[in-house]
Backbone as CSV, one residue per row, in Angstrom:
resi,resn,N_x,N_y,N_z,CA_x,CA_y,CA_z,C_x,C_y,C_z
1,MET,-83.435,49.008,16.449,-84.288,49.011,15.266,-83.914,50.178,14.344
2,PRO,-84.082,50.007,13.035,-83.738,51.099,12.120,-84.667,52.281,12.288
3,ASP,-84.148,53.481,12.033,-84.943,54.702,12.139,-85.940,54.822,11.000
4,GLY,-85.593,54.335,9.823,-86.467,54.425,8.655,-86.364,53.167,7.835
5,ARG,-87.068,53.137,6.729,-87.053,51.958,5.873,-85.884,52.073,4.892
6,THR,-84.792,51.438,5.233,-83.608,51.501,4.388,-83.083,50.105,4.085
7,LEU,-82.506,49.979,2.893,-81.799,48.775,2.483,-80.307,49.069,2.479
8,LEU,-79.522,48.237,3.130,-78.069,48.314,3.047,-77.620,47.286,2.018
9,VAL,-77.019,47.770,0.926,-76.697,46.913,-0.218,-75.182,46.777,-0.339
10,VAL,-74.712,45.534,-0.284,-73.289,45.224,-0.376,-73.136,44.015,-1.295
11,GLY,-72.058,43.988,-2.037,-71.782,42.818,-2.861,-70.307,42.507,-2.907
12,ASP,-69.989,41.324,-3.439,-68.604,40.956,-3.713,-67.712,41.055,-2.481
13,VAL,-68.186,40.502,-1.388,-67.399,40.479,-0.155,-66.208,39.533,-0.298
14,HIS,-66.374,38.469,-1.079,-65.286,37.546,-1.398,-64.548,37.038,-0.160
15,TYR,-65.322,36.560,0.793,-64.788,35.905,1.988,-63.806,36.799,2.754
16,ASP,-64.118,38.068,2.826,-63.316,39.013,3.602,-63.957,39.141,4.986
17,MET,-63.304,38.587,5.997,-63.871,38.585,7.347,-64.072,39.993,7.880
18,ARG,-63.207,40.897,7.515,-63.336,42.276,7.999,-64.631,42.902,7.496
19,GLN,-64.948,42.671,6.234,-66.164,43.251,5.670,-67.412,42.550,6.200
20,LEU,-67.337,41.251,6.432,-68.464,40.552,7.049,-68.690,41.042,8.470
21,ASP,-67.606,41.307,9.197,-67.739,41.865,10.550,-68.369,43.258,10.505
22,TRP,-67.994,44.050,9.511,-68.593,45.381,9.368,-70.092,45.263,9.127
23,LEU,-70.491,44.317,8.290,-71.916,44.101,8.058,-72.638,43.762,9.355
24,LEU,-72.050,42.901,10.148,-72.662,42.543,11.432,-72.830,43.770,12.323
25,ALA,-71.830,44.614,12.315,-71.857,45.789,13.196,-72.931,46.788,12.782
26,HIS,-73.295,46.824,11.493,-74.213,47.851,11.002,-75.568,47.306,10.569
27,ALA,-75.757,46.013,10.637,-76.994,45.410,10.123,-78.237,45.965,10.790
28,ALA,-78.212,46.135,12.095,-79.410,46.545,12.837,-79.833,47.976,12.519
29,GLU,-78.997,48.732,11.826,-79.342,50.100,11.465,-80.285,50.167,10.270
30,HIS,-80.541,49.022,9.641,-81.300,48.998,8.389,-82.397,47.945,8.458
31,GLU,-83.466,48.188,7.709,-84.576,47.242,7.706,-84.208,45.944,6.997
32,VAL,-83.400,46.055,5.934,-82.959,44.870,5.199,-81.493,45.043,4.817
33,VAL,-80.711,43.985,5.003,-79.361,43.907,4.438,-79.448,43.049,3.186
34,VAL,-78.954,43.577,2.063,-78.979,42.873,0.787,-77.536,42.607,0.355
35,VAL,-77.218,41.342,0.134,-75.890,40.967,-0.357,-76.057,40.425,-1.771
36,VAL,-75.462,41.118,-2.735,-75.721,40.796,-4.141,-74.681,39.829,-4.715
37,GLY,-74.392,38.781,-3.965,-73.581,37.697,-4.490,-72.096,37.791,-4.229
38,ASP,-71.419,36.688,-4.511,-69.982,36.500,-4.305,-69.594,36.682,-2.843
39,LEU,-70.227,35.903,-1.978,-69.781,35.821,-0.589,-68.526,34.964,-0.485
40,LEU,-68.425,33.937,-1.325,-67.249,33.075,-1.346,-66.208,33.644,-2.304
41,ASP,-65.018,33.036,-2.283,-63.932,33.490,-3.152,-63.173,32.279,-3.666
42,VAL,-63.302,31.996,-4.953,-62.656,30.814,-5.524,-61.139,30.953,-5.559
43,SER,-60.602,32.170,-5.442,-59.155,32.371,-5.477,-58.523,32.369,-4.090
44,SER,-59.327,32.206,-3.052,-58.809,32.201,-1.688,-57.977,30.942,-1.426
45,THR,-57.033,31.060,-0.500,-56.277,29.886,-0.069,-57.119,28.975,0.812
46,VAL,-58.243,29.483,1.304,-59.163,28.672,2.100,-60.076,27.905,1.145
47,PRO,-60.164,26.590,1.247,-61.034,25.823,0.346,-62.489,26.268,0.462
48,LEU,-63.218,26.175,-0.649,-64.624,26.579,-0.636,-65.412,25.807,0.407
49,ALA,-65.102,24.531,0.572,-65.826,23.718,1.547,-65.643,24.238,2.961
50,ALA,-64.524,24.892,3.228,-64.292,25.483,4.549,-64.891,26.880,4.655
51,GLN,-64.990,27.576,3.525,-65.594,28.907,3.546,-67.096,28.850,3.834
52,ILE,-67.768,27.836,3.296,-69.229,27.785,3.361,-69.773,27.837,4.775
53,PRO,-69.328,26.989,5.716,-69.904,27.064,7.064,-69.646,28.393,7.762
54,VAL,-68.515,29.013,7.448,-68.217,30.318,8.053,-69.206,31.363,7.547
55,VAL,-69.428,31.398,6.236,-70.351,32.367,5.657,-71.777,32.103,6.144
56,LEU,-72.167,30.848,6.226,-73.511,30.532,6.721,-73.687,30.997,8.168
57,ARG,-72.647,30.875,8.956,-72.733,31.356,10.340,-72.884,32.868,10.374
58,TYR,-72.169,33.580,9.507,-72.331,35.037,9.430,-73.757,35.401,9.022
59,LEU,-74.304,34.683,8.035,-75.674,34.969,7.602,-76.665,34.709,8.734
60,GLU,-76.425,33.666,9.510,-77.286,33.386,10.656,-77.235,34.537,11.667
61,LYS,-76.034,35.027,11.946,-75.891,36.138,12.883,-76.548,37.403,12.335
62,LEU,-76.353,37.658,11.045,-76.978,38.832,10.436,-78.493,38.774,10.549
63,SER,-79.058,37.592,10.295,-80.515,37.463,10.329,-81.067,37.608,11.738
64,GLY,-80.211,37.478,12.734,-80.632,37.737,14.099,-80.724,39.215,14.421
65,ARG,-80.216,40.048,13.535,-80.193,41.499,13.771,-81.129,42.265,12.845
66,THR,-81.412,41.714,11.659,-82.326,42.364,10.725,-82.730,41.349,9.667
67,THR,-83.562,41.756,8.732,-83.925,40.913,7.603,-82.772,40.887,6.599
68,VAL,-82.505,39.724,6.030,-81.363,39.562,5.134,-81.822,38.903,3.843
69,ALA,-81.355,39.434,2.708,-81.623,38.854,1.393,-80.292,38.679,0.664
70,VAL,-80.070,37.504,0.093,-78.794,37.186,-0.544,-79.038,36.434,-1.844
71,CYS,-78.387,36.874,-2.928,-78.407,36.105,-4.166,-77.035,35.484,-4.391
72,SER,-76.993,34.435,-5.192,-75.724,33.801,-5.522,-75.008,34.576,-6.624
73,GLY,-73.685,34.504,-6.582,-72.847,35.041,-7.646,-71.997,33.937,-8.231
74,ASN,-71.179,34.263,-9.207,-70.384,33.235,-9.869,-69.385,32.564,-8.925
75,HIS,-68.855,33.289,-7.945,-67.929,32.686,-6.993,-68.627,31.743,-6.023
76,ASP,-69.941,31.827,-5.947,-70.702,31.007,-5.005,-71.104,29.657,-5.576
77,LEU,-70.773,29.389,-6.838,-71.135,28.128,-7.486,-70.124,27.060,-7.076
78,THR,-70.563,26.103,-6.284,-69.630,25.154,-5.675,-69.746,23.738,-6.214
79,GLU,-70.831,23.430,-6.925,-70.988,22.076,-7.445,-71.994,22.080,-8.590
80,ARG,-72.069,20.960,-9.272,-73.019,20.836,-10.370,-74.333,20.260,-9.872
81,ASP,-75.430,20.761,-10.446,-76.736,20.259,-10.060,-77.095,19.018,-10.893
82,ALA,-78.328,18.552,-10.750,-78.744,17.332,-11.444,-78.720,17.485,-12.958
83,ASP,-78.727,18.715,-13.443,-78.696,18.971,-14.887,-77.282,19.227,-15.397
84,GLY,-76.295,19.088,-14.508,-74.912,19.265,-14.913,-74.455,20.705,-14.983
85,GLU,-75.252,21.635,-14.458,-74.893,23.057,-14.482,-74.415,23.503,-13.103
86,GLN,-73.480,24.445,-13.095,-72.935,24.953,-11.836,-74.034,25.633,-11.018
87,ALA,-74.018,25.410,-9.713,-75.059,25.955,-8.844,-74.482,26.233,-7.458
88,ALA,-75.291,26.881,-6.632,-74.892,27.228,-5.262,-75.885,26.622,-4.275
89,PRO,-75.967,25.285,-4.200,-76.961,24.670,-3.320,-76.734,24.951,-1.839
90,TRP,-75.509,25.245,-1.453,-75.209,25.506,-0.043,-75.975,26.705,0.486
91,LEU,-76.293,27.663,-0.401,-76.944,28.892,0.047,-78.352,28.614,0.577
92,ALA,-78.980,27.541,0.091,-80.331,27.207,0.552,-80.361,26.925,2.048
93,ALA,-79.232,26.495,2.622,-79.187,26.213,4.056,-79.443,27.459,4.899
94,ALA,-79.202,28.635,4.318,-79.422,29.880,5.052,-80.908,30.152,5.287
95,ARG,-81.782,29.488,4.529,-83.218,29.686,4.737,-83.648,29.301,6.146
96,ALA,-82.950,28.318,6.714,-83.293,27.875,8.071,-83.117,28.989,9.094
97,SER,-82.279,29.963,8.767,-82.064,31.118,9.648,-82.957,32.292,9.285
98,GLY,-83.837,32.099,8.300,-84.740,33.173,7.889,-84.202,34.050,6.792
99,VAL,-83.052,33.707,6.213,-82.474,34.505,5.134,-83.255,34.239,3.841
100,VAL,-83.571,35.300,3.122,-84.224,35.176,1.818,-83.132,34.977,0.776
101,VAL,-83.154,33.838,0.091,-82.086,33.501,-0.853,-82.672,33.329,-2.255
102,ASP,-81.851,32.785,-3.152,-82.220,32.608,-4.560,-83.655,32.103,-4.718
103,ASN,-84.383,32.769,-5.607,-85.771,32.429,-5.948,-86.770,32.785,-4.852
104,GLY,-86.325,33.499,-3.843,-87.222,33.942,-2.789,-87.612,35.401,-2.961
105,SER,-88.495,35.861,-2.096,-88.926,37.255,-2.140,-89.411,37.674,-0.767
106,LEU,-89.517,38.956,-0.563,-90.088,39.493,0.659,-90.750,40.817,0.360
107,VAL,-91.707,41.175,1.182,-92.391,42.457,1.073,-91.827,43.392,2.126
108,VAL,-91.383,44.551,1.690,-90.861,45.580,2.591,-91.799,46.771,2.483
109,GLY,-92.641,46.960,3.498,-93.667,47.985,3.391,-94.628,47.600,2.286
110,ASP,-94.709,48.441,1.259,-95.548,48.100,0.104,-94.703,47.876,-1.151
111,ASP,-93.436,47.496,-0.952,-92.549,47.166,-2.058,-92.242,45.671,-2.045
112,LEU,-92.088,45.081,-3.234,-91.718,43.679,-3.366,-90.251,43.591,-3.752
113,LEU,-89.483,42.798,-2.995,-88.067,42.576,-3.277,-87.899,41.115,-3.681
114,SER,-87.387,40.875,-4.888,-87.244,39.527,-5.440,-85.768,39.204,-5.637
115,VAL,-85.386,37.978,-5.263,-83.989,37.548,-5.295,-83.823,36.461,-6.352
116,PHE,-82.864,36.652,-7.258,-82.682,35.729,-8.376,-81.254,35.177,-8.398
117,PRO,-81.089,33.910,-8.812,-79.776,33.265,-8.775,-78.926,33.559,-9.996
118,TRP,-77.627,33.325,-9.833,-76.723,33.252,-10.981,-77.046,31.963,-11.734
119,TRP,-77.122,32.054,-13.053,-77.397,30.857,-13.846,-76.194,30.510,-14.702
120,ASP,-76.049,29.191,-14.992,-74.829,28.704,-15.615,-75.061,28.057,-16.973
121,GLY,-76.319,27.834,-17.344,-76.591,27.155,-18.603,-78.049,27.282,-18.987
122,PRO,-78.467,26.628,-20.055,-79.825,26.804,-20.577,-80.919,26.386,-19.603
123,VAL,-80.674,25.345,-18.812,-81.699,24.916,-17.864,-81.874,25.968,-16.774
124,GLY,-80.750,26.454,-16.259,-80.819,27.497,-15.242,-81.448,28.769,-15.769
125,ARG,-81.149,29.088,-17.017,-81.746,30.279,-17.630,-83.258,30.143,-17.721
126,THR,-83.722,28.960,-18.130,-85.158,28.733,-18.233,-85.822,28.817,-16.863
127,ARG,-85.162,28.251,-15.855,-85.704,28.337,-14.497,-85.814,29.788,-14.052
128,LEU,-84.808,30.572,-14.384,-84.828,31.972,-13.984,-85.956,32.724,-14.671
129,GLU,-86.164,32.455,-15.955,-87.279,33.090,-16.657,-88.619,32.711,-16.023
130,THR,-88.752,31.447,-15.631,-89.973,31.017,-14.953,-90.134,31.745,-13.627
131,GLY,-89.034,31.876,-12.887,-89.080,32.598,-11.624,-89.462,34.056,-11.795
132,LEU,-88.938,34.675,-12.838,-89.297,36.060,-13.129,-90.795,36.198,-13.378
133,ALA,-91.359,35.278,-14.154,-92.792,35.328,-14.442,-93.608,35.124,-13.167
134,GLU,-93.156,34.203,-12.309,-93.875,33.963,-11.059,-93.820,35.181,-10.145
135,GLN,-92.660,35.826,-10.082,-92.528,37.015,-9.248,-93.335,38.178,-9.825
136,ALA,-93.405,38.252,-11.156,-94.225,39.299,-11.779,-95.691,39.118,-11.409
137,ALA,-96.141,37.864,-11.396,-97.525,37.592,-11.004,-97.753,37.933,-9.544
138,GLN,-96.763,37.625,-8.693,-96.877,37.975,-7.277,-96.930,39.483,-7.098
139,ARG,-96.117,40.185,-7.865,-96.112,41.642,-7.773,-97.488,42.194,-8.130
140,GLU,-98.080,41.651,-9.194,-99.382,42.140,-9.636,-100.477,41.812,-8.621
141,SER,-100.463,40.587,-8.103,-101.516,40.180,-7.172,-101.396,40.876,-5.825
142,SER,-100.162,41.209,-5.430,-99.959,41.849,-4.130,-100.231,43.348,-4.173
143,GLY,-100.231,43.918,-5.383,-100.424,45.355,-5.500,-99.232,46.155,-5.016
144,ALA,-98.051,45.536,-5.028,-96.850,46.224,-4.560,-96.627,47.512,-5.341
145,ARG,-96.224,48.547,-4.645,-96.005,49.843,-5.280,-94.783,49.823,-6.193
146,ARG,-93.698,49.202,-5.701,-92.450,49.156,-6.476,-91.890,47.739,-6.430
147,TRP,-91.113,47.426,-7.465,-90.517,46.097,-7.575,-89.004,46.258,-7.616
148,ILE,-88.316,45.587,-6.687,-86.865,45.670,-6.551,-86.287,44.284,-6.804
149,TRP,-85.312,44.200,-7.723,-84.645,42.932,-8.023,-83.267,42.887,-7.383
150,VAL,-82.871,41.689,-6.958,-81.516,41.419,-6.465,-80.902,40.386,-7.410
151,TYR,-79.830,40.775,-8.116,-79.235,39.923,-9.152,-77.751,40.274,-9.243
152,HIS,-76.899,39.273,-9.404,-75.476,39.512,-9.169,-74.825,40.493,-10.132
153,TRP,-75.123,40.402,-11.430,-74.408,41.344,-12.309,-75.385,42.184,-13.111
154,PRO,-74.931,43.354,-13.559,-75.827,44.309,-14.220,-75.998,44.009,-15.703
155,PRO,-76.938,44.694,-16.350,-77.040,44.602,-17.807,-75.829,45.274,-18.462
156,PRO,-75.533,44.941,-19.709,-74.410,45.581,-20.401,-74.769,46.978,-20.886
157,ASP,-73.749,47.661,-21.394,-73.922,48.955,-22.055,-74.458,50.035,-21.125
158,LEU,-74.065,49.943,-19.864,-74.420,50.960,-18.873,-73.150,51.348,-18.108
159,PRO,-73.108,52.533,-17.519,-71.940,52.906,-16.717,-71.660,51.935,-15.566
160,VAL,-72.700,51.284,-15.033,-72.511,50.349,-13.915,-71.910,49.019,-14.355
161,SER,-71.772,48.805,-15.668,-71.148,47.579,-16.162,-69.894,47.879,-16.990
162,TRP,-69.359,49.076,-16.829,-68.186,49.518,-17.593,-66.925,49.264,-16.773
163,ILE,-65.917,48.592,-17.366,-64.692,48.276,-16.633,-63.528,49.163,-17.038
164,GLY,-63.806,50.165,-17.871,-62.753,51.080,-18.281,-62.291,50.862,-19.699
165,SER,-62.521,49.645,-20.218,-62.138,49.326,-21.599,-63.284,48.711,-22.386
166,ARG,-64.233,48.113,-21.698,-65.386,47.505,-22.354,-66.502,47.331,-21.341
167,THR,-67.690,47.045,-21.853,-68.820,46.772,-20.982,-68.822,45.293,-20.616
168,TYR,-69.319,44.988,-19.427,-69.252,43.622,-18.928,-70.538,43.340,-18.159
169,GLY,-71.576,42.911,-18.877,-72.864,42.683,-18.244,-73.607,41.517,-18.848
170,ASP,-74.765,41.222,-18.289,-75.600,40.096,-18.695,-76.618,40.573,-19.730
171,ALA,-76.411,40.186,-20.990,-77.300,40.628,-22.069,-78.704,40.080,-21.898
172,ASP,-78.835,38.871,-21.363,-80.170,38.311,-21.132,-80.928,39.152,-20.108
173,LEU,-80.219,39.610,-19.102,-80.847,40.440,-18.076,-81.414,41.711,-18.683
174,ALA,-80.711,42.281,-19.654,-81.209,43.503,-20.289,-82.596,43.282,-20.880
175,GLY,-82.797,42.125,-21.518,-84.105,41.819,-22.087,-85.165,41.623,-21.028
176,TRP,-84.787,40.971,-19.926,-85.752,40.758,-18.842,-86.134,42.071,-18.174
177,VAL,-85.175,42.953,-18.031,-85.469,44.260,-17.444,-86.417,45.049,-18.345
178,GLU,-86.155,45.006,-19.640,-87.034,45.707,-20.575,-88.447,45.129,-20.544
179,GLN,-88.546,43.825,-20.406,-89.851,43.169,-20.399,-90.643,43.448,-19.119
180,HIS,-89.982,43.306,-17.967,-90.695,43.367,-16.684,-90.636,44.736,-16.005
181,ARG,-89.665,45.553,-16.383,-89.573,46.932,-15.907,-89.597,47.052,-14.378
182,PRO,-88.648,46.409,-13.701,-88.558,46.637,-12.254,-88.178,48.089,-11.984
183,ASP,-88.502,48.568,-10.793,-88.170,49.947,-10.443,-86.695,50.105,-10.089
184,LEU,-86.117,49.051,-9.469,-84.740,49.139,-8.995,-84.098,47.769,-9.125
185,LEU,-82.863,47.748,-9.646,-82.091,46.524,-9.806,-80.799,46.674,-9.017
186,LEU,-80.610,45.807,-8.014,-79.436,45.847,-7.144,-78.451,44.789,-7.614
187,THR,-77.253,45.222,-8.031,-76.280,44.327,-8.652,-74.889,44.535,-8.063
188,GLY,-73.938,43.771,-8.594,-72.531,43.892,-8.234,-71.681,43.387,-9.381
189,HIS,-70.724,42.484,-9.055,-69.930,41.725,-10.022,-68.852,42.534,-10.729
190,VAL,-69.186,43.720,-11.212,-68.207,44.560,-11.916,-67.580,45.477,-10.875
191,HIS,-66.442,45.069,-10.360,-65.865,45.709,-9.179,-65.488,47.165,-9.386
192,GLN,-64.974,47.505,-10.559,-64.325,48.802,-10.737,-65.219,49.891,-11.308
193,SER,-66.436,49.580,-11.685,-67.239,50.544,-12.440,-67.440,51.899,-11.746
194,PRO,-67.576,51.973,-10.407,-67.789,53.300,-9.816,-66.578,54.228,-9.903
195,TRP,-65.398,53.675,-10.197,-64.176,54.485,-10.122,-63.532,54.775,-11.474
196,VAL,-63.918,54.072,-12.530,-63.243,54.273,-13.820,-63.941,55.373,-14.618
197,ASP,-63.175,56.004,-15.512,-63.759,57.012,-16.399,-64.875,56.380,-17.237
198,GLY,-66.029,57.031,-17.236,-67.172,56.508,-17.962,-68.017,55.537,-17.170
199,GLY,-67.561,55.189,-15.975,-68.304,54.266,-15.130,-69.074,54.994,-14.041
200,SER,-69.886,54.252,-13.314,-70.691,54.833,-12.242,-71.191,53.735,-11.323
201,TRP,-71.696,54.139,-10.176,-72.340,53.194,-9.247,-73.845,53.131,-9.476
202,VAL,-74.385,54.033,-10.295,-75.828,54.064,-10.523,-76.103,54.552,-11.941
203,ALA,-77.119,53.979,-12.573,-77.475,54.397,-13.931,-78.919,54.003,-14.216
204,PRO,-79.625,54.810,-15.006,-80.986,54.432,-15.401,-80.986,53.668,-16.715
205,THR,-81.986,52.804,-16.878,-82.244,52.173,-18.171,-83.751,51.976,-18.286
206,GLY,-84.384,52.704,-19.198,-85.836,52.643,-19.316,-86.510,53.086,-18.038
207,ALA,-87.330,52.203,-17.476,-88.063,52.516,-16.243,-87.320,52.091,-14.995
208,THR,-86.060,51.648,-15.138,-85.341,50.998,-14.046,-84.065,51.729,-13.691
209,TRP,-83.834,51.907,-12.389,-82.530,52.331,-11.894,-81.707,51.094,-11.580
210,VAL,-80.434,51.111,-11.968,-79.523,50.011,-11.689,-78.407,50.522,-10.785
211,VAL,-78.156,49.767,-9.707,-77.143,50.149,-8.724,-76.067,49.071,-8.663
212,ASN,-74.811,49.487,-8.609,-73.673,48.585,-8.406,-72.675,49.300,-7.519
213,ALA,-72.563,48.868,-6.278,-71.690,49.548,-5.314,-70.220,49.344,-5.594
214,GLY,-69.868,48.371,-6.475,-68.467,48.083,-6.725,-67.822,47.358,-5.563
215,ARG,-66.516,47.167,-5.667,-65.779,46.503,-4.581,-64.516,47.279,-4.258
216,GLN,-64.343,47.580,-2.986,-63.089,48.151,-2.524,-62.516,47.253,-1.433
217,THR,-61.194,47.204,-1.351,-60.546,46.420,-0.311,-60.516,47.219,0.981
218,GLY,-60.314,46.520,2.086,-60.296,47.188,3.376,-61.426,46.703,4.258
219,PRO,-61.477,47.191,5.493,-62.453,46.684,6.456,-63.884,47.103,6.184
220,GLU,-64.095,48.185,5.457,-65.452,48.638,5.170,-65.738,48.495,3.687
221,PRO,-66.748,47.725,3.321,-67.060,47.582,1.899,-67.684,48.838,1.332
222,SER,-67.416,49.121,0.068,-68.239,50.128,-0.590,-69.673,49.609,-0.561
223,HIS,-70.622,50.516,-0.367,-71.998,50.066,-0.180,-72.970,51.159,-0.579
224,VAL,-74.222,50.753,-0.753,-75.300,51.677,-1.087,-76.401,51.541,-0.050
225,VAL,-76.934,52.661,0.382,-78.109,52.684,1.254,-79.277,53.235,0.450
226,VAL,-80.321,52.423,0.300,-81.537,52.838,-0.393,-82.561,53.235,0.654
227,ASP,-82.992,54.474,0.604,-84.040,54.977,1.502,-85.373,54.789,0.784
228,LEU,-86.178,53.841,1.261,-87.432,53.530,0.581,-88.482,54.614,0.770
229,ASP,-88.383,55.400,1.821,-89.339,56.480,2.047,-89.016,57.690,1.181
230,ALA,-87.755,58.091,1.167,-87.341,59.231,0.340,-87.117,58.821,-1.116
231,TRP,-86.995,57.519,-1.371,-86.680,56.953,-2.681,-85.405,57.580,-3.256
232,THR,-84.343,57.411,-2.468,-83.010,57.859,-2.842,-82.031,56.718,-2.603
233,ALA,-80.884,56.811,-3.259,-79.792,55.870,-3.032,-78.535,56.672,-2.741
234,THR,-77.793,56.253,-1.719,-76.548,56.925,-1.352,-75.411,55.911,-1.380
235,TRP,-74.385,56.224,-2.162,-73.224,55.336,-2.302,-72.097,55.851,-1.435
236,TRP,-71.453,54.911,-0.723,-70.306,55.270,0.107,-69.091,54.465,-0.324
237,SER,-67.942,55.151,-0.408,-66.649,54.496,-0.580,-65.626,55.339,0.160
238,TYR,-64.369,54.914,0.149,-63.325,55.708,0.785,-63.141,57.069,0.122
239,ASP,-63.687,57.226,-1.083,-63.599,58.508,-1.784,-64.684,59.487,-1.359
240,GLY,-65.661,59.023,-0.566,-66.722,59.918,-0.108,-68.098,59.343,-0.382
241,GLU,-69.107,60.223,-0.375,-70.492,59.812,-0.569,-71.098,60.520,-1.777
242,GLN,-72.029,59.827,-2.432,-72.827,60.423,-3.501,-74.269,59.975,-3.327
243,GLU,-75.196,60.897,-3.562,-76.613,60.566,-3.431,-77.315,60.755,-4.767
244,GLN,-78.257,59.863,-5.054,-79.028,59.924,-6.285,-80.503,59.749,-5.974
245,SER,-81.339,60.682,-6.429,-82.768,60.479,-6.365,-83.166,59.379,-7.337
246,LEU,-84.051,58.496,-6.907,-84.525,57.422,-7.763,-85.866,57.730,-8.417
247,ALA,-86.332,58.936,-8.208,-87.576,59.367,-8.831,-87.310,59.876,-10.238
248,GLY,-88.357,60.048,-11.008,-88.231,60.747,-12.284,-88.176,59.880,-13.507
249,LEU,-88.110,58.530,-13.368,-88.151,57.695,-14.539,-89.576,57.381,-14.940
250,LEU,-89.731,56.709,-16.085,-91.075,56.315,-16.525,-91.683,55.379,-15.512
251,PRO,-92.992,55.417,-15.337,-93.630,54.489,-14.390,-93.357,53.048,-14.777
252,SER,-93.226,52.170,-13.766,-93.009,50.753,-14.034,-94.301,50.107,-14.500
253,ALA,-94.170,48.854,-14.956,-95.311,48.154,-15.538,-96.384,47.852,-14.506
254,GLY,-96.005,47.816,-13.204,-96.990,47.504,-12.173,-97.883,48.665,-11.873
């Protein structure tokens, strides 16, 4: 069992068995493992249809060791839904193993953690806005102290969405963050931001801290550990560790 209330945050594994094995080895050390999308890899020589059962088996094993929350990323979109938009319906199968996936939520202590999908078009965007409103109502009715979002890519115009030459983020998300003011946003997608000049793995925007662990190759993924008791985030990569206090911003709307 974990010693304290911590979230292990990893993203952009891209069907790397070594990194999935590392997650399995360390999952039980944390109260929740959060994977912020892109478990699959569209550029792999392994077909997506063959990747899916392998990843689902890993998620099943992970959920046997701790609580797991996973959102979809752009690489996880494997087919079109009834509205003709790209979606990740395969991820819903992980619910049978107890994994919290797209449009789900869980309470960790007195904090609410909400998981949101990658959207591909206007219908998906509208669904996501509806989900945000529903989660906001749940946050208010539950009296949760803090609200944590899991979403694949960060807002633009922040160090966590900087690729070294331009910003690369979701402009719609920026508006939703401003409107709902979550305390913490766990993202990925922009692989290089922690290492490029002007980039970072963590940045504030309004009342919200945004985290992006980035992606490094090798057996151990770059990752962030959020200590919910100390309210700190610690980023690890092959270059070392950095810690950031998450206190000190404006109070959230809740």
